[in-house]
C-alpha positions as CSV (number, residue, x, y, z in Angstrom):
1,M,-2.8,7.8,-39.6
2,S,-2.8,10.4,-36.9
3,I,-2.8,9.7,-33.2
4,R,-4.7,12.1,-31.1
5,I,-4.7,11.9,-27.3
6,G,-6.8,13.5,-24.7
7,V,-5.6,13.6,-21.1
8,W,-7.8,14.2,-18.1
9,I,-5.5,14.8,-15.1
10,D,-5.5,15.6,-11.5
11,H,-2.9,14.8,-8.8
12,K,-4.4,11.3,-8.1
13,K,-4.8,9.9,-11.6
14,A,-4.6,10.6,-15.3
15,V,-6.9,9.1,-17.9
16,L,-5.5,9.0,-21.4
17,A,-8.0,8.6,-24.3
18,K,-6.1,7.7,-27.5
19,L,-7.9,8.2,-30.7
20,E,-6.3,6.4,-33.6
21,D,-8.0,5.8,-37.0
22,G,-11.4,6.3,-35.4
23,N,-10.8,3.7,-32.7
24,L,-10.6,4.9,-29.1
25,G,-8.7,3.2,-26.4
26,S,-8.2,4.5,-22.8
27,R,-5.6,4.0,-20.1
28,T,-5.4,5.1,-16.5
29,I,-2.2,6.0,-14.8
30,L,-2.3,6.3,-11.0
31,S,0.0,8.8,-9.3
32,Q,1.2,6.8,-6.2
33,I,1.5,10.1,-4.4
34,G,0.5,10.2,-0.8
35,P,-1.6,13.0,0.7
36,R,0.2,16.2,1.3
37,V,0.6,16.5,5.1
38,R,1.0,19.9,6.7
39,L,2.3,20.2,10.3
40,S,0.5,22.6,12.6
41,G,3.7,23.7,14.3
42,G,7.4,22.8,14.8
43,S,9.0,21.3,17.8
44,R,11.4,23.3,20.0
45,S,14.6,22.0,21.5
46,R,14.9,21.5,25.2
47,T,17.3,24.5,25.6
48,A,16.0,28.0,25.7
49,Y,16.0,29.8,22.4
50,G,17.1,26.6,20.6
51,P,16.4,25.8,17.0
52,Q,13.0,24.7,15.8
53,D,12.6,21.5,13.8
54,L,11.5,22.8,10.4
55,A,13.7,20.5,8.3
56,S,11.0,17.8,8.1
57,D,8.6,20.2,6.4
58,T,11.1,21.0,3.7
59,Q,12.0,17.4,3.2
60,R,8.3,16.5,2.9
61,D,7.8,19.2,0.3
62,R,10.8,18.0,-1.7
63,K,9.6,14.4,-1.6
64,Y,6.1,15.5,-2.8
65,Q,7.5,17.5,-5.7
66,K,9.8,14.6,-6.7
67,Q,6.8,12.3,-6.8
68,L,4.8,14.7,-8.9
69,T,7.7,15.1,-11.3
70,E,8.0,11.3,-11.7
71,Y,4.2,11.1,-12.2
72,Y,4.2,13.8,-15.0
73,R,7.2,12.2,-16.7
74,S,5.5,8.8,-16.8
75,I,2.6,10.6,-18.6
76,V,4.9,12.4,-21.0
77,T,6.4,9.1,-22.1
78,E,2.9,7.8,-22.9
79,L,2.3,10.9,-25.0
80,S,5.5,10.6,-27.0
81,D,3.8,9.1,-30.1
82,A,0.9,11.6,-30.2
83,D,0.3,14.0,-33.1
84,S,-2.2,16.2,-31.2
85,I,-2.7,16.5,-27.4
86,L,-5.7,17.8,-25.5
87,I,-5.2,18.4,-21.8
88,L,-8.3,18.5,-19.4
89,G,-8.5,18.7,-15.7
90,P,-10.1,20.4,-12.6
91,G,-7.1,21.9,-10.8
92,E,-3.4,22.8,-11.1
93,A,-2.3,19.5,-12.5
94,K,-3.2,20.3,-16.1
95,G,-0.9,23.4,-16.0
96,E,1.9,21.5,-14.3
97,L,1.7,18.8,-17.0
98,R,1.7,21.5,-19.7
99,R,4.9,22.9,-18.2
100,E,6.5,19.5,-18.2
101,L,5.5,19.1,-21.9
102,D,7.0,22.5,-22.6
103,R,10.4,21.1,-21.7
104,S,10.3,19.0,-24.9
105,K,10.0,21.2,-28.0
106,T,8.4,18.5,-30.1
107,L,5.7,17.7,-27.6
108,A,5.0,21.3,-26.7
109,A,4.1,22.0,-30.3
110,K,1.6,19.1,-30.3
111,V,-0.6,20.5,-27.4
112,V,-3.7,22.0,-29.1
113,A,-5.6,23.0,-26.0
114,V,-5.7,23.0,-22.2
115,E,-9.2,23.2,-20.9
116,M,-10.9,23.2,-17.5
117,A,-13.0,20.1,-16.9
118,D,-14.5,18.9,-13.6
119,K,-14.5,15.3,-12.5
120,M,-15.4,13.0,-15.4
121,T,-16.0,9.3,-16.0
122,D,-14.0,7.4,-18.6
123,R,-16.9,7.5,-21.0
124,Q,-17.3,11.2,-20.6
125,I,-13.6,11.7,-21.3
126,A,-13.8,9.6,-24.4
127,A,-16.9,11.5,-25.6
128,R,-15.1,14.8,-25.0
129,V,-12.0,13.7,-26.9
130,K,-14.1,12.5,-29.8
131,S,-16.1,15.7,-30.0
132,F,-13.0,17.9,-29.7
133,F,-11.1,16.1,-32.5
134,G,-14.3,15.7,-34.6
135,A,-13.9,12.0,-34.9
136,P,-16.8,9.8,-36.3
137,A,-18.4,7.6,-33.8
138,R,-17.0,4.0,-34.0
139,R,-16.7,1.1,-31.8
140,S,-14.9,1.9,-28.5
141,R,-12.4,-0.5,-27.0
142,R,-10.4,-0.6,-23.8
143,K,-6.7,-1.3,-23.5
């Protein structure tokens, strides 16, 4: 009994397609990350040659990175029982998830491929996972 999981991921959501004994189940994890806001400029103090207010930019970046890390760790916990992992995605998120998986030696060895994939529906993700792992077509069910 092998558990093979395909993950389609971007910064907004991750869709996990779990293939176990020919049965396919899928689960969606939302990131809860707000949009990344960039300020056009800092604010100056009222005194001449006073400090600029740049701390808020740094704090915003730290908060965004912390939210991303929490998002990736929630996905890693879902992948803990997998025997094989396929990672798909359109942008940088797939590489960032791979780096998070590399922190765990057991999970890093289970990643079989990281592939570029544009926006996909849940059914397209399920079909891609089935075709990648060479699974016979059986009844699909949602979890």
